[in-house]
C-alpha positions as CSV (number, residue, x, y, z in Angstrom):
1,X,-18.7,-11.9,12.2
2,X,-19.4,-10.1,8.9
3,X,-17.4,-7.4,7.3
4,X,-14.3,-6.6,5.2
5,X,-10.9,-7.5,6.5
6,X,-7.9,-5.9,4.7
7,X,-4.5,-7.6,5.3
8,X,-1.4,-5.7,4.3
9,X,1.5,-8.1,3.9
10,X,0.8,-11.6,2.6
11,X,3.7,-13.5,4.0
12,X,3.7,-16.3,6.5
13,X,2.0,-14.2,9.3
14,X,-0.4,-12.2,7.1
15,X,-1.4,-15.3,5.2
16,X,-1.9,-17.3,8.4
17,X,-4.0,-14.6,9.9
18,X,-6.2,-14.5,6.8
19,X,-6.7,-18.3,7.0
20,X,-7.6,-18.1,10.7
21,X,-10.2,-15.3,10.1
22,X,-11.7,-17.2,7.1
23,X,-12.1,-20.3,9.1
24,X,-13.8,-18.6,12.1
25,X,-15.8,-16.0,10.1
26,X,-16.8,-17.5,6.8
27,X,-19.1,-14.6,6.0
28,X,-16.2,-12.1,6.1
29,X,-14.5,-11.0,3.0
30,X,-10.7,-11.0,3.1
31,X,-8.8,-8.5,0.9
32,X,-5.1,-8.8,0.6
33,X,-2.3,-6.5,-0.5
34,X,1.4,-7.1,-0.8
35,X,4.1,-5.0,-2.4
36,X,5.3,-8.2,-4.0
37,X,2.7,-8.8,-6.7
38,X,3.8,-12.5,-7.0
39,X,2.9,-13.1,-3.4
40,X,-0.5,-11.3,-3.9
41,X,-1.3,-13.5,-6.9
42,X,-0.2,-16.6,-5.1
43,X,-2.4,-15.7,-2.1
44,X,-5.4,-15.4,-4.4
45,X,-4.6,-18.6,-6.2
46,X,-4.3,-20.6,-2.9
47,X,-7.6,-19.1,-1.6
48,X,-5.8,-17.4,1.3
49,X,-7.6,-14.1,0.3
50,X,-10.9,-13.6,-1.5
51,X,-9.8,-10.4,-3.3
52,X,-6.6,-8.6,-4.0
53,X,-6.1,-4.8,-3.8
54,X,-3.8,-3.1,-6.3
55,X,-3.3,-0.2,-4.0
56,X,-3.5,0.5,-0.2
57,X,-6.3,3.0,-0.8
58,X,-8.7,0.7,-2.4
59,X,-8.3,-2.1,0.1
60,X,-8.5,0.2,3.2
61,X,-11.4,2.4,2.1
62,X,-14.3,0.2,3.3
63,X,-12.4,-2.2,5.6
64,X,-13.9,-3.0,9.1
65,X,-10.5,-4.4,10.2
66,X,-7.0,-3.6,8.9
67,X,-4.1,-5.9,9.8
68,X,-0.6,-4.8,8.9
69,X,1.7,-7.9,8.7
70,X,4.9,-6.4,7.2
71,X,8.4,-5.9,8.6
72,X,8.5,-3.3,11.4
73,X,9.9,-0.5,9.4
74,X,7.3,-1.1,6.7
75,X,4.6,-1.0,9.4
76,X,5.5,2.6,10.2
77,X,5.3,3.4,6.5
78,X,1.9,1.7,6.2
79,X,0.5,3.5,9.2
80,X,1.7,6.9,7.9
81,X,0.0,6.1,4.6
82,X,-3.3,5.1,6.3
83,X,-3.2,8.4,8.3
84,X,-3.6,10.3,5.0
85,X,-6.7,8.3,3.9
86,X,-10.4,8.6,4.7
87,X,-11.2,5.3,6.4
88,X,-14.5,3.8,7.5
89,X,-15.8,5.0,10.9
90,X,-15.4,2.3,13.5
91,X,-12.5,0.6,11.6
92,X,-10.1,-1.3,13.8
93,X,-6.4,-1.2,12.9
94,X,-3.7,-3.5,14.3
95,X,-0.3,-4.8,13.3
96,X,1.7,-8.0,13.9
97,X,5.2,-6.5,14.5
98,X,7.6,-7.7,17.1
99,X,8.3,-4.3,18.5
100,X,5.7,-1.9,19.8
101,X,6.8,1.4,21.3
102,X,7.8,3.1,18.0
103,X,4.8,1.6,16.2
104,X,2.3,2.7,18.8
105,X,3.8,6.2,18.7
106,X,3.5,6.3,14.9
107,X,-0.1,5.3,15.2
108,X,-1.0,8.4,17.2
109,X,-2.2,10.1,14.0
110,X,-4.8,7.3,13.5
111,X,-6.1,7.8,17.0
112,X,-6.2,11.5,16.5
113,X,-8.6,11.0,13.6
114,X,-10.9,8.9,15.7
115,X,-9.8,5.4,14.5
116,X,-8.9,2.6,16.8
117,X,-5.4,1.3,16.7
118,X,-4.2,-1.6,18.9
119,X,-0.7,-2.9,18.6
120,X,-0.4,-6.6,18.2
121,X,2.3,-9.3,18.2
122,X,1.4,-13.0,17.5
123,X,4.3,-14.8,19.0
124,X,4.6,-17.6,16.5
125,X,6.6,-18.3,13.4
126,X,8.1,-20.9,11.2
127,X,11.4,-21.8,9.5
128,X,9.5,-21.3,6.3
129,X,8.4,-18.0,4.8
130,X,5.9,-16.7,2.2
131,X,2.2,-17.1,1.8
132,X,2.7,-20.6,0.6
133,X,3.8,-21.5,4.1
134,X,0.7,-20.0,5.7
135,X,-1.4,-22.3,7.9
136,X,-4.4,-21.8,10.1
137,X,-2.8,-23.6,13.1
138,X,0.3,-21.4,13.2
139,X,-0.9,-19.4,16.2
140,X,-2.7,-22.2,18.1
141,X,-1.9,-22.0,21.8
142,X,0.7,-19.3,21.2
143,X,0.7,-16.0,23.1
144,X,-0.8,-13.1,21.2
145,X,0.3,-9.8,22.8
146,X,-1.9,-6.8,22.5
147,X,-0.8,-3.3,23.6
148,X,-4.0,-1.1,23.8
149,X,-3.7,2.5,25.0
150,X,-5.4,3.5,28.3
151,X,-8.1,5.2,26.3
152,X,-8.8,2.4,23.8
153,X,-12.5,1.6,23.5
154,X,-13.0,-1.7,25.4
155,X,-15.7,-2.7,22.9
156,X,-13.3,-2.2,20.0
157,X,-10.7,-4.2,21.8
158,X,-13.1,-7.1,22.3
159,X,-14.2,-6.8,18.7
160,X,-10.5,-7.2,17.6
161,X,-10.2,-10.3,19.8
162,X,-13.4,-11.7,18.2
163,X,-12.0,-11.2,14.7
164,X,-8.8,-13.0,15.8
165,X,-10.6,-15.8,17.7
166,X,-9.8,-18.3,14.9
167,X,-6.1,-18.0,15.7
168,X,-6.8,-20.0,18.9
169,X,-4.1,-18.0,20.5
170,X,-3.9,-16.8,24.1
171,X,-4.3,-13.0,24.3
172,X,-2.2,-11.0,26.8
173,X,-2.4,-7.2,27.3
174,X,0.8,-5.4,28.1
175,X,2.1,-1.9,27.9
176,X,4.2,-1.2,24.7
177,X,7.4,-0.6,26.7
178,X,6.8,-3.7,28.7
179,X,6.3,-5.6,25.5
180,X,9.6,-4.4,24.0
181,X,11.6,-5.2,27.2
182,X,10.1,-8.7,27.4
183,X,10.7,-9.6,23.8
184,X,14.1,-8.0,24.0
185,X,15.1,-10.4,26.8
186,X,13.7,-13.6,25.3
187,X,13.9,-12.9,21.6
188,X,15.8,-9.9,20.3
189,X,18.8,-10.2,22.5
190,X,19.2,-14.0,22.0
191,X,19.3,-13.3,18.2
192,X,22.2,-10.9,18.6
193,X,24.0,-13.4,20.8
194,X,23.5,-16.2,18.3
195,X,24.8,-14.0,15.5
196,X,27.8,-13.0,17.6
197,X,28.7,-16.7,18.4
198,X,28.5,-17.4,14.6
199,X,30.8,-14.4,13.9
200,X,33.3,-15.7,16.5
201,X,33.3,-19.2,15.0
202,X,33.7,-17.7,11.5
203,X,36.8,-15.7,12.6
204,X,38.2,-18.8,14.3
205,X,37.6,-20.9,11.2
206,X,40.1,-18.8,9.3
207,X,43.0,-20.3,11.3
208,X,41.3,-23.5,12.6
209,X,39.8,-25.4,9.6
210,X,38.0,-28.0,11.7
211,X,35.7,-25.4,13.3
212,X,33.1,-25.5,10.5
213,X,33.0,-29.3,10.6
214,X,32.8,-29.6,14.4
215,X,30.2,-26.9,14.6
216,X,27.7,-29.2,12.9
217,X,26.6,-30.5,16.3
218,X,25.2,-28.6,19.3
219,X,26.7,-25.3,18.2
220,X,24.6,-25.4,15.0
221,X,21.5,-26.0,17.0
222,X,22.0,-23.3,19.6
223,X,22.8,-20.7,16.9
224,X,20.0,-21.8,14.5
225,X,18.1,-18.5,15.0
226,X,21.1,-16.7,13.5
227,X,19.8,-17.9,10.1
228,X,16.7,-15.7,10.3
229,X,16.2,-12.8,7.9
230,X,19.1,-10.3,8.2
231,X,16.9,-7.4,6.9
232,X,14.2,-8.2,9.5
233,X,16.6,-8.3,12.4
234,X,18.3,-5.2,11.3
235,X,15.0,-3.3,11.6
236,X,14.0,-5.0,14.8
237,X,17.3,-4.2,16.4
238,X,17.1,-0.5,15.5
239,X,13.5,-0.3,16.7
240,X,14.4,-1.8,20.1
241,X,17.8,-0.3,20.4
242,X,17.4,1.2,23.9
243,X,16.3,-2.1,25.4
244,X,19.1,-4.0,23.6
245,X,21.8,-1.5,24.7
246,X,20.7,-2.0,28.3
247,X,20.8,-5.7,27.9
248,X,24.3,-5.5,26.4
249,X,25.5,-3.7,29.5
250,X,23.8,-6.4,31.8
251,X,25.4,-9.1,29.7
252,X,28.9,-7.6,29.9
253,X,28.5,-7.5,33.7
254,X,27.3,-11.1,33.7
255,X,30.3,-12.2,31.7
256,X,32.6,-10.3,34.0
257,X,31.3,-12.2,37.0
258,X,31.9,-15.5,35.2
259,X,35.4,-14.4,34.2
260,X,36.1,-13.6,37.9
261,X,34.9,-17.1,38.9
262,X,37.3,-18.6,36.4
263,X,40.3,-16.5,37.3
264,X,39.7,-17.4,41.0
265,X,39.1,-21.0,40.0
266,X,36.0,-20.8,42.3
267,X,34.6,-24.3,41.8
268,X,31.6,-23.7,44.1
269,X,30.6,-20.5,42.5
270,X,30.8,-22.0,39.0
271,X,28.8,-25.1,40.2
272,X,26.1,-22.8,41.6
273,X,26.1,-20.7,38.4
274,X,25.4,-23.6,36.1
275,X,23.1,-25.3,38.6
276,X,20.8,-22.2,38.9
277,X,20.8,-21.9,35.1
278,X,19.8,-25.5,34.7
279,X,17.1,-25.3,37.4
280,X,15.5,-22.2,35.8
281,X,15.7,-23.6,32.3
282,X,14.3,-27.0,33.4
283,X,11.3,-25.3,35.1
284,X,10.3,-23.5,31.9
285,X,7.1,-24.8,30.3
286,X,8.0,-27.4,27.7
287,X,5.0,-27.1,25.4
288,X,4.5,-23.4,25.5
289,X,5.0,-21.4,22.3
290,X,7.4,-18.5,23.0
291,X,8.8,-15.5,21.1
292,X,11.4,-17.6,19.2
293,X,9.7,-20.2,16.9
294,X,10.2,-23.7,18.2
295,X,11.8,-26.4,16.2
296,X,10.6,-29.9,17.2
297,X,13.7,-32.1,16.9
298,X,13.9,-35.8,17.6
299,X,17.3,-37.3,18.2
300,X,17.6,-41.0,17.1
301,X,20.6,-43.1,18.2
302,X,21.1,-45.1,15.0
303,X,24.0,-47.2,13.7
304,X,25.9,-45.4,10.9
305,X,25.4,-47.8,7.9
306,X,24.2,-47.3,4.3
307,X,20.4,-47.0,4.1
308,X,19.6,-46.1,7.7
309,X,18.1,-42.7,6.7
310,X,15.8,-44.2,4.1
311,X,14.9,-46.9,6.7
312,X,13.7,-44.3,9.2
313,X,12.0,-42.0,6.6
314,X,10.3,-45.1,5.2
315,X,8.7,-45.9,8.6
316,X,7.6,-42.2,8.9
317,X,6.1,-42.2,5.4
318,X,4.3,-45.4,6.2
319,X,2.6,-43.7,9.1
320,X,2.0,-40.5,7.0
321,X,4.2,-38.4,9.4
322,X,5.6,-35.2,7.8
323,X,9.1,-34.1,8.6
324,X,10.8,-30.8,7.7
325,X,14.5,-31.6,8.0
326,X,16.7,-34.6,8.6
327,X,20.5,-34.7,9.1
328,X,23.4,-36.8,10.4
329,X,25.2,-35.3,13.4
330,X,28.9,-35.8,13.2
331,X,29.8,-34.1,16.5
332,X,28.2,-36.0,19.4
333,X,29.5,-34.2,22.5
334,X,26.0,-34.5,24.0
335,X,24.0,-37.7,24.8
336,X,21.7,-37.1,21.8
337,X,21.6,-39.5,18.8
338,X,23.4,-39.3,15.6
339,X,20.3,-38.6,13.5
340,X,18.3,-35.4,14.0
341,X,14.8,-35.2,12.5
342,X,12.8,-31.9,12.7
343,X,9.0,-31.6,12.6
344,X,6.5,-28.8,12.3
345,X,4.5,-29.6,15.4
346,X,4.9,-31.3,18.8
347,X,2.2,-33.8,17.8
348,X,4.2,-34.9,14.7
349,X,7.3,-35.4,16.8
350,X,5.4,-37.5,19.4
351,X,3.9,-39.6,16.6
352,X,7.4,-40.0,15.0
353,X,8.9,-41.1,18.3
354,X,6.2,-43.7,18.8
355,X,6.6,-44.9,15.2
356,X,10.4,-45.4,15.5
357,X,10.0,-47.2,18.8
358,X,7.4,-49.5,17.3
359,X,9.5,-50.4,14.2
360,X,13.0,-50.4,15.7
361,X,14.9,-50.7,18.9
362,X,16.8,-47.4,18.3
363,X,16.9,-45.1,21.3
364,X,15.2,-41.7,20.9
365,X,15.3,-38.4,22.7
366,X,13.7,-35.0,22.3
367,X,16.7,-33.3,23.9
368,X,14.4,-31.3,26.2
């Protein structure tokens, strides 16, 4: 496709969308804008965008497609700003926010002026941020949720999908309220729970000094999402507060049921509780990309002696396998190995597992 694509927000998501569109539509011109001028200059230097816009007005004026990839509160601000501009007839506007109800409401002013707005949410991410972390494979095989209105022009919706074809994502259409409930259950609520577990550990650490050291094992893994951007999660939580408040009530009732099982020492009920959870979790698709960015960890059961890490990384380097993190696990309450290596993709983890098995006799596990 030909045309001008204006991307507002040149972080990981905006930059990756730009790369996907450039790869699929080489005749299109990508214009980028970010409030952080350093990010804008870096995006141009890296070739993520073809041009930079100093102001929203200049980038949006002749755009055929406008994508807003900023934090959710900023998306509302950007939409409001676009509502006061004279845009090109036939322009399609979409966003990449992880909440939809409030954003779609805000976009009513665009629809009133005859422009097409379709809410969007590419369900992919990374532990890295900024345009320097952008990559064209970020959304590959991930779900990309779209929330068109009932009166959205079908041709415009198909045109948006064509523009985004290079993401190689799987498009799903849902109602904005359904989107917010689903992401609340499997993304927003778990982030709050992870943060609350960390707060509990922090309070306990004031009187139990070993908590911090012992938490370096499985606890650190299950609360990893609590290390996400506090500003981003403040905004997301406020945007989806009604869903979260309902989920909090459900959670309190769930914990009350567990508490009753414990008080009654009901072994059968507890066994069934954990068994049903295990069964449902085990039936979840292993290689699907979900709302929470996946971390591809490989656990290696290695002897603890000087040089073992350099030995393993040496083998990986020899096979040109990139890793993103490596650490020794002191707390080993699970069956997983003492060495934990993280990778960006499932393919890298599989190659690493084959590599380690080829060069050593160390046992490996993905922990899935």
